[in-house]
Phi, psi and omega in degrees: 000133178254104177293336179299320179293323177292317178297320178301319179301315180291320179296323179292321181288323183225081184300327178230080186297146180249176175298324178297316178299317179301311182294322176297314180294321177298320176299319177296321180296314178297320178301319179293325177296316177300314180298322177295312182295332177294341181272359184250153172242130182254144182286315188236003184246130178272095184300332182297339180301317181251350181307306184296322179296314179294321179296318178294321177297314179301314180296316181297320178293318182291327182267354175092005179277351174230148181225128176258146177231132179285127179262340179215098186297322180297312180293326177297313179298318178301318179296317179299315179296317178298324179295320178296313181297314182289330176295314178297318179296320179296317177298317179301317182293347178248012177075026181255145179264083183293324182299309178293322178301318179297319177299317182289322177295319179296319176300317177297319180301324178297334179282354175289339180294143181291176181296342177274002179082007181251150178294152178255117182254148170272183185296339179267357180092007176280138178285127184252172179281123179276184181298333184267006188300134174230123181293154180289148177264104184256359179303141180086352181259354181231000000 
């Protein structure tokens, strides 16, 4: 998996990111965590207890009604790197090819760009699926 290609996609979409871009992206990240947890069934934990709170946080960050500020940049970066490592490890433990999936998702993300070669943003600054969008082919990786 090349994280450089994923970073390039983000750099192209937002060459000079702002605090608003950060909060929108953080909201998207929280939203993906909620979507992942929605695919699981827990034996002893009532996921609904925190589901709505995390979903509301993701929405609030994406629409700008909530704002997060990093208080420790080193620990924040360490956490982001650890999330990538643990995500790959979690996929590995379930027989999934996360590395190839990331390449295919990133290839798909490039198709979100409009026919003019520019990203398509919604009113909150989230990158949306453009006219050329093609979903990733993840069959055989799970």
